[in-house]
C-alpha positions as CSV (number, residue, x, y, z in Angstrom):
1,M,123.5,93.2,115.2
2,A,122.9,90.6,112.5
3,E,122.9,91.7,108.9
4,K,119.5,92.2,107.3
5,S,118.8,90.1,104.2
6,T,116.1,91.4,101.8
7,I,114.8,87.9,101.3
8,F,113.5,87.7,104.9
9,Q,111.7,91.0,105.0
10,S,108.2,89.8,105.8
11,I,105.0,91.8,105.1
12,Q,102.2,91.3,107.7
13,L,98.7,92.9,107.8
14,G,96.2,93.7,110.5
15,V,92.6,94.7,110.2
16,E,91.9,98.0,112.0
17,S,88.7,98.7,113.8
18,T,89.4,102.4,113.9
19,P,91.3,103.8,110.9
20,G,94.8,105.0,112.0
21,T,94.8,103.1,115.3
22,A,97.5,100.4,115.0
23,V,96.6,96.8,115.7
24,A,98.6,93.5,115.7
25,A,99.4,92.5,112.1
26,N,98.4,88.9,112.4
27,K,97.8,88.0,108.8
28,K,100.4,87.2,106.1
29,L,99.5,87.4,102.5
30,L,101.3,85.0,100.2
31,A,100.1,86.1,96.8
32,V,100.3,89.9,97.1
33,S,103.1,92.1,98.4
34,M,102.6,95.7,99.8
35,A,106.1,97.2,99.9
36,P,106.3,100.3,102.1
37,Q,108.1,103.5,100.9
38,D,108.8,106.4,103.3
39,R,107.8,109.7,101.7
40,T,108.8,113.2,102.9
41,E,108.4,116.7,101.6
42,A,110.9,119.4,102.8
43,I,110.9,123.2,102.7
44,K,114.1,124.9,101.6
45,F,115.5,128.4,102.0
46,R,118.6,129.9,100.6
47,A,119.8,133.0,102.5
48,L,121.2,135.8,100.4
49,G,124.9,135.2,99.7
50,N,124.7,131.4,100.0
51,K,125.2,129.2,97.0
52,Y,123.2,126.3,98.5
53,S,120.2,126.1,100.7
54,S,121.0,127.2,104.2
55,L,117.9,125.8,105.8
56,V,116.1,122.5,104.9
57,A,113.4,121.1,107.2
58,I,111.0,118.2,106.8
59,N,107.5,119.6,106.4
60,K,105.4,116.5,105.6
61,E,105.9,112.8,106.1
62,W,103.8,109.9,105.1
63,S,104.0,106.4,103.6
64,E,103.2,104.9,100.2
65,F,102.9,101.2,99.3
66,A,103.5,99.5,96.0
67,I,101.1,96.6,95.5
68,D,102.1,93.7,93.3
69,G,101.2,90.1,93.0
70,M,98.8,87.4,91.7
71,L,95.0,87.5,92.2
72,T,93.5,84.9,94.5
73,Y,89.9,84.4,95.6
74,N,90.7,85.0,99.3
75,E,93.3,87.8,99.2
76,I,91.4,90.0,96.6
77,N,88.9,90.8,99.4
78,Y,91.5,92.6,101.4
79,L,92.3,94.9,98.5
80,L,88.7,95.6,97.3
81,S,87.4,96.2,100.8
82,S,90.0,99.0,101.2
83,L,89.6,100.5,97.7
84,L,85.9,100.3,97.0
85,Y,83.7,99.4,99.9
86,K,83.7,97.3,103.1
87,P,80.8,94.8,102.6
88,T,79.3,92.3,104.9
89,P,80.0,88.8,103.4
90,V,77.1,86.4,103.2
91,Q,77.6,82.7,103.9
92,Q,76.5,80.5,101.0
93,G,74.3,77.8,102.5
94,G,76.1,75.5,104.9
95,T,79.4,75.8,103.1
96,T,82.5,77.7,104.1
97,A,82.1,79.9,101.0
98,Y,81.0,83.6,101.4
99,L,79.6,86.0,98.8
100,W,81.3,89.4,98.8
101,T,79.3,92.1,97.0
102,Y,81.0,95.5,96.4
103,T,78.6,98.3,95.9
104,P,80.5,101.6,96.3
105,D,78.4,104.8,96.6
106,T,78.1,106.9,93.5
107,D,77.3,110.2,95.2
108,G,78.6,109.8,98.8
109,P,81.5,108.6,100.9
110,D,82.3,104.9,101.1
111,T,83.1,103.0,104.2
112,E,86.4,101.3,103.5
113,Q,88.8,99.1,105.5
114,A,92.1,100.4,106.8
115,Y,95.0,98.2,107.8
116,T,98.2,98.2,109.9
117,I,101.1,97.0,107.9
118,E,104.3,95.6,109.5
119,Q,107.5,94.8,107.6
120,G,110.9,93.6,108.7
121,D,112.4,90.6,110.4
122,A,113.5,89.4,113.8
123,T,116.4,91.9,113.7
124,T,114.5,95.1,113.1
125,A,111.0,96.0,111.9
126,W,108.7,98.9,111.3
127,R,105.0,99.4,110.9
128,C,102.5,101.8,109.4
129,P,98.9,102.3,110.6
130,G,95.9,103.7,108.6
131,V,96.9,102.1,105.3
132,Q,94.2,102.3,102.6
133,V,94.4,101.3,99.0
134,S,94.1,104.2,96.6
135,G,94.2,102.4,93.2
136,L,94.3,98.9,91.7
137,T,94.9,97.6,88.2
138,F,93.9,94.0,87.3
139,G,95.3,92.1,84.4
140,F,93.6,89.1,82.9
141,S,95.0,86.9,80.2
142,R,95.6,83.3,79.2
143,N,99.1,83.5,80.7
144,E,98.4,85.1,84.1
145,V,95.9,86.9,86.4
146,K,97.8,89.7,88.2
147,V,97.2,92.8,90.3
148,S,99.2,96.0,90.9
149,G,98.4,99.2,92.7
150,T,99.2,101.8,95.3
151,A,98.2,102.6,98.9
152,F,98.7,105.4,101.3
153,G,99.4,105.3,105.1
154,E,100.5,107.4,108.0
155,Q,104.1,107.9,109.1
156,I,106.3,104.7,109.4
157,E,107.0,103.8,113.0
158,T,110.4,102.2,113.5
159,G,111.8,100.0,116.3
160,I,108.8,97.7,116.6
161,T,108.7,93.9,117.0
162,L,106.9,92.0,114.3
163,T,103.6,90.3,115.5
164,A,104.5,86.7,116.3
165,T,103.1,83.7,114.5
166,P,100.9,85.5,111.9
167,T,98.3,83.4,110.1
168,S,99.5,82.7,106.5
169,L,96.6,82.7,104.0
170,T,96.6,79.7,101.8
171,P,96.5,81.1,98.2
172,L,93.3,80.1,96.3
173,P,94.5,81.4,92.9
174,I,92.3,82.8,90.2
175,L,93.6,80.9,87.2
176,P,93.5,81.9,83.5
177,A,91.5,78.7,82.9
178,H,88.7,80.2,85.2
179,L,88.2,83.2,83.0
180,S,85.6,84.1,80.4
181,F,84.9,87.5,78.9
182,K,81.3,88.5,78.4
183,M,79.5,91.7,77.3
184,A,76.0,92.8,78.2
185,D,74.0,96.0,78.6
186,T,73.4,95.4,82.3
187,Q,75.1,93.6,85.2
188,A,72.2,91.1,85.4
189,G,72.5,90.4,81.7
190,L,76.0,89.0,82.0
191,A,74.7,85.7,83.5
192,G,73.0,84.8,80.2
193,A,75.5,86.3,77.9
194,S,77.7,84.2,75.7
195,A,81.5,84.2,76.3
196,L,83.5,86.1,73.7
197,T,85.6,84.0,71.3
198,R,89.1,85.0,70.3
199,S,89.4,87.3,73.3
200,F,93.0,87.4,74.6
201,A,93.4,89.9,77.5
202,M,91.6,92.4,79.5
203,E,92.7,95.2,81.9
204,F,90.5,96.8,84.5
205,A,91.6,99.7,86.7
206,V,90.3,101.9,89.4
207,T,92.9,104.5,90.3
208,G,93.1,107.8,92.1
209,K,90.3,107.1,94.6
210,R,92.2,108.5,97.6
211,G,94.4,111.4,98.4
212,L,96.0,113.1,101.4
213,C,94.7,116.3,103.1
214,W,97.2,118.2,105.4
215,P,95.6,120.1,108.3
216,V,97.9,122.2,110.4
217,C,99.4,120.3,113.4
218,Q,97.9,117.0,112.4
219,D,98.9,113.8,110.6
220,P,97.6,113.6,107.0
221,V,93.9,112.9,106.6
222,M,92.8,110.4,104.0
223,L,90.1,111.7,101.7
224,E,88.2,110.3,98.7
225,T,89.0,112.0,95.4
226,E,87.6,111.7,91.9
227,P,88.5,108.2,90.8
228,S,89.4,107.0,87.3
229,A,87.7,103.7,86.2
230,T,89.0,102.3,82.9
231,A,88.8,99.0,81.1
232,K,90.2,97.6,77.8
233,I,90.0,94.3,76.1
234,K,92.2,92.7,73.4
235,I,90.4,90.7,70.8
236,A,91.0,89.3,67.3
237,T,88.8,90.7,64.6
238,D,87.9,89.7,61.1
């Protein structure tokens, strides 16, 4: 078998119709990585008279994903649709542009998008269905616009073949030159607000929106939990 080189370990994504039911991962994100990590929880027992555990058995198995990359206008929708709410985009006139409006419910469950993630190369590969984003942190500054976060999924399935010829999304980057920071009492008021001067960086984060529930004799169930929403801005003051 050929040696595996880390540089060729591709990440591919597929949009699931039914959360947890694997589909072909026919999309390839070029500005964001979602690196899979196999997670297990074991039970241990040390019989009397033994120095070390005499019985160790895997009790729970799931996957976590480390999200990291640069923000783009087209790839951000894959992240927000899984974290916040799955909207129906509205085409803007006769153009190829669409407006995505995210309005998560404040007192009820949200309908979010789940994905199948494949990772590997032509030698060996694995996949994970039912992947949903649980938290994102956005960083905006004059130097860069970046994103990081976490996601959960079901058990990793090994020995699969990567979906052939995935569509690579051409990155449409959100550049620092596109940014302006504004403050208003309402969302509608932002349109007429003046941009802040001498503002240098902002961080916005929604984390902890999703957790795992473990019924007996079942794979983990993804549930919404109490999220944390935070924002901070760095400005120069007199």
